N, C-alpha and C positions, 0 to 999 in steps of 0.2 A: 503578388510577388512572383517573379519568374527567374529561371536560371538557364544559362546556356553554356555550352562547352562541356567536355568530359569532366567528371563522370556523369553529368546530368543529362546530356543530350543522348537520345536514343539512336542506335545505329541506323543507317540508311538501308532499307529493305527493298529488294527487287520484287516488284508486284507480281512477277510471273513465277516466283519461287514459292514452294509450299512452306508456310511459316514453321511447320513442325520440323523441317529439315535445316533450318537456320539456327546456328548456335547462338544462344542468347546469353548475355552477361547476367550473372546472378542479380536478382532484384536489390540485394544489399549493396552491391557495387554501383548500382545505377541511382540510388537514392541515399545520398550521404546525410542530408539534413534530417530525414525521418529517423534514420538510425541514431543519430546524435540525440534527437529529441527523446527517442525511446530509452536510450541509455540513461538520460537524466531522470526520466520518470521511474525507471526501475531502481535507481539509486534512492529515489525518494520513498520507495516501498520498504527499504531495509528496516527502518524503525518499526513498521507494522509487522514485518516478518519475525522480528526477535521479541515482540511484545507478548505473544501467546500462540498456542497451537492453531487456534482459529485464524489469527492474523497471518500466520505462516501459510496456511492453506489458501487464504484470499490472495496473498502476495504471489504465491506460485501460480495461481489461476490467472491473475492479471498479467504476470510475466509471460506465461504460455500464450495468452491471447495476443499480446503485442508481437511476440515472436512469429506466430502464425500470420498475423496481419502483414508483417514485413515480408514474409516468405511468399505468401500467395496474393497479396494485394487486396484492395477493397472488394472488387467484384468476386475474386476467387473465395475470399473469406466469407462474404455474404452468401454466396451460393452454397458453400459448405455448411454454414449454419442453417440455411433453409432445408437442406437435405436432412440434417440432424433433427430439425423441427418436424419434418415429415415422419421420421422414425418415432419421435415422441408423441405424435398426434393421437394414436390410439390409446396411449397411456394416460387417460384422463384423470386418474387419481394421483399422478405424480405432479405435485403442485410446488410453487415457490414458497419456501418457509416464510410465514408471516403474512401471506396473501393467498388464502385458499381458493380464491376465485381466479387466480392466474396460474395456468399450467406451465410446466417447463417448456412445452411446445410453443405456447404464446410468447414466452420470453425469447426463445431462440429465433422465432420469426421476426419479432420486433427488432432485435439487434441485427439480424440478417438484412432486413430491408433498409434499416438506417445506413448500413454499410454500402448498400446498393444504390442509395439515393443519387450520388454523383453521376453514375452511369445512367440511371433512369431519366434524369433531366435532359440527357442528350438523345433520348429515344422518343419516338412518336407514340402516343396512346391512341389506339384504334379499337373501338368497340362496335358491335352490331347495333343497329338502330333500335332493335327490340329491347336490348339491355338498357340503352340510354334512356328510352322512354319509360320503361318499367321502373328503373332505379329512381328516376326523377320523381315520378308519381308516388312511389313508396316513401321517399324522403319527405315530400310535402305533406302527404296524408298522415304518415307516422308522427311527424313533428307536431302537426296541428292537433291531432287527437290527443297526443300526450300532454300538450299544454292545457287541455280542457279536462284531463283526468283528475280524479280526486287527489291523487298523489303524483304530481307532474314529474318530480325528480325520479321517483321509482319507475314510472313509465318510460321516461327518457333513457334511463340506464338499461332497462330491458330492451328497448328499441335499439340501442347501440349494440347490444349483444347479438340481436337478430341480424342487424345490418352488417356487423363484422363478418359473420359467417356467410351471408347471402350476397353482399355487395362489395365490401371493402377488400376481403381476400381475393375474390375474382378480379377486381380492378388492379390490385397490386401485381397479381400473377400475369395478367395479359400485358401490363405495362413492362414488366420484367422480360417477358417473352422468352422463357427458356426453350431450348430446342434440343433435338437429338439425344445425346448421351445424358445430358442433364435431366431430361424428362424421364429417362430410364432410371436414373438414380433416385429421383423423387418418388416415382411409382414403386420401385423396389424398396425404398426406405420405408414407405407406409406398410408394405407387406412384412418387412422385417419387424416393425413395431408390433404387428399383430402376433407374429410368431413369439416374440419376447413375452408378450402378455400371456400367451397360451402356456409357455414354459413355466412362468410364475404361477399360473392357475393350477397346473398339474402338481407342482411342488408343494403348494400351500393347501390344496384340497378344496372341496366345495363348502358352501355355507351350511352350517350344521342344521339350520331350520328349514331352508328351502331346497337343499341338496343341489343348488345351482352354483356354477362357477362364476367368479367375477374377474379374476386375473388382475391386471393393473388398471382396470376401468372403475368408474364410479359405481356401477351397478351391472347385473347380469345382462340386461337388455343392451346396454352400450357395448359390453364385451362381445355379444353375438353380432351386433350391427357392424362393429368394426371388422369382424370376420367376414361378413357379407361384402363390405366395401373392398376389403383386401382381395377377396375372391374375384370381384368384378374387375380388378386391375390386372389380373394375371394374363388375360389374352394379349394385352399390349406387351407385357414383359416377355411373354413367350415368343412373340414375333421378333423381338429385338435381340434375342440371344441366339447364339449358334447352336446347332443340333446337339453337340456333346454336353452342353450346359442346360438343356431344357428339362432334364430330369429334376433339377432344382425347383423349377416352376411347378412340376407335377407334385413334388413333395410339399411345397408351400400350399398348393391347392388342397391337398388332403388335410393339412393342418388348419387351414381356414375353415374347411367344412367341419372339422372336429371342434373348432372353436364355437361355431354356431350350435352344434349338437349339445355340447356340455353346458352352454350358457342357458339353455332352456328357452331361448328367444323364438317364439312362434312366428313372429313377423319376419324375422331374418330367414328362417327356414322356408316360409311360404314364398318370399320374394326370390330366394335362391332357386326354388322350383320353377317360378315363372321365368326367370332368366335362363334356366336350363332349356326351356321350350323356345324362348325368343332367339337365343344365340345361334343355334344351328340353322334357323330359318334366315336370320339376317346375314350370316356369314356363309351360308350354303356349304356347311361342313358335314360330310358323311361320317367322318371319323368320330366327331363329337356326338353325333346322333347315335352311332353304334355304342359308344362308351356309356352314354346316358341310358340307353335301353338296357344294357347289361346291369348298370347300377340299379335301375328300377326293378328289374327282375329279382336281384339280390334282396332289395328292400322288402318286396312283397313276400318273398319266401321266408323272411325272418321277422315279419311283422308281429307275430304273437310273442316271440321271445323279447322283442324290443319293448312291447307294451307291458310285459310282466317284469321288466328290469327295474330294479330299485333305483331311485334318483329322479332328477327333474330334467330328463333329456327333452329336446325341443319337440320331437314327434309325439311323445306321450302327452305333453302339455297342449299341443295343437289338437289332439283328439280328446281333450277334456279331462285328462288325468293329471296327477302330480300337482294338485293344488291350483289348477287353472281357474276354478270357479271364483275364488276370491279376487284374482287379477281381473277377471271379466267384469266383476261388479265395480271395481275401481275405475276401469276404463269407461264403462257406461255412465257412471256418475260424472266423471270429468268431461265427457263428450256432451252430456246433457247440459251441464252448467255453461260450457263454452257456447253452445248453440243458443241458450237463453240470452246470453250477452249480445250475440249477433242479432237476435230477433228485436231487441230493444234499441240497437244502434246499427241498422242494416247497411247504411250507405258508407259511412266513414269509420265505423267501429267505435270502441270505447277506450282505445289505448291499451297498453300492456300492463298486466299484473301477473303474479305467480300463479293464480288460479287458472288463468288461460292456458298455461303450459301443462296443466293436468289433463287436458283433452289430448288423448293419444291420436291426434289427427292434425297434421301441419296445416291443412287447408281450413279447418275449423278455427285453428289458432289465429290464422291470418284474418279470417272473417270477423272474429271477435275483436281483434286488435285494430284492424284497418278497414273493415267492411268490404262490401262488394268491389268498390273502386280499388282498394288495396289488393284484393285477391286477383283481380284482372291484371294489375301491374306485376304482381308476383309471378303469375303464369307467363307473362312476357319474359321475365328474367329467366325463369326455368327453361323456357323454350330456347333461349340463346345458349344455354349450356348443354341441352340435349341434342339440338339440331346438328352439331358436328358429326354425330353418329351417322346421319343420313347423307351429309354432303361434305364432310371433311376429308382430307387426304389420308390415305393409308400409310402406315399403320396407326397414325396418331388419332384417327377417329375412334379407335378402340378405347381411348381414355374417357370417352363419354359414357361408358357403361355404368360407372358408379353414379353418375348423375341420373341415368335412367332408373337405376335401382332406387335412388332417393325419391323420384317421382312416383314410382310404383308403390313404394312403401309408405308414401305420404298419408294415406287414409288410416293407417294402423300404427303409426309411430309418432312420437312427440318431438322429433329432432329439428325443430325450426331454428333454434339458435345455437346448435351444437357445432363448435368449431372443428371438431375432429371429422365432421361430415362436410362442413363448408370448405375445408381445405381441398377436398377432392372435387367439389363443384368448381373451385378455382382452377384445378388442373384440367378439367374438361373445358373450361372457358378459354384456356390458352389456345386450344385447337381452333376456336372461332376466329382467331386473329391470324391464322396461317393461310398461305396461298397454296394452290394446288401444285405450284412449282416446288414447294417444300415437301416432296413426296418421300416415300420410304427410302431411307439411307441404307437399309439392309442391316443384318446382324453386325454387332460391334467387331467381332473377330474377322468377319469378311472384309470390312472396311480397312482394318489394320493390314490384312494381307494385300489388299489392292494398293495401299499406300507404299508398303514395302516393295512390291513388285514395280511400281512406278519409279521409286527412288533408285532401284537397282538397274532399271532399263538404261541402255547406252544413250547418250545425248546425240541427236542427229547433227 
């Protein structure tokens, strides 16, 4: 079905004119039939709205959704929901009522990408050959071993969970191909989610048994790991903001570090320390080196006080205090069982089950589930996400630091199928589809100033 003539026909646009300087008709005025259809749908919600309080809430939610859809369009609405999904990603304990395995973040991303589908079908999907090869092998091996597993359905469901975080999210993001300000909103959204979780943790207090904070995560380890990933995003956010707003990034960095600290996550603290060594070398930053040196001196000067502090802070647990012995025993047991599965099925693995995920080592988890062949394919996929750090355009290459953190933390963390991690692998993977011509656009405020200056310049 097609329409022509006002009000359906879009105005003719001069290709040499900046689109932002062209007055656009309001979307409602350009799309009469969607407005009419929406009005009919909203009238149909009236019986639901007057039936009960819950019905009224649902009706209002649907009405607001359609209003936003008309105002911003499919792509704008889909992008907005994906940004909200990024905010909700660290909040892994916030789930959809009646479906505890589906987080609010999952729901937002599903709706967001459904709305983006019409525009995605008009875009090319371009992925590095390493990802294409690794993903294909992982799918073939994972599906094959799952079919021969004792419980095929269970293995397949866990395989889908792993592939959603490792393959599906990255594919959707690189196909969507967000750029510029959208990438800043996505990265900043994740950091915002970490901050919200921290605020909730401080307000509710620590677990009375372990003295560790959980926030809006499922467990303290996930709480701390989200803080680590948020910290790894901050170099990109810092470079995309103008100088007078960068203090917000420094504040967010302090809050991410505090999240790691009170979570008691030794792995997150250790990887943060490794990144603190790698970052100044990679970026050749003297300022960061000086700041880290001062921080190290302060830490050493207060080490005795920290170790005598009551609670389950990350450094005390890293040095063997605050109940770390019991956690060590569980890790060793899970690692041993995962390794035994691999020894009995070394080539293609034995498929996935919940016991495999008890091994706090993503590489052993892959070995047990998909064998050596699956691990090699998995490493190809990971390289396609980390490699932009070495060859991607600035400042977007900085988005690969969370992927690097994931690779470094792999031997001591169980986050193989964690979607709050996979969503940042996807963000790093977006950079692999960029050209060097898509270089640094500069801080947002600088770009606005340049556009205003260009608009005010006299026409020759």
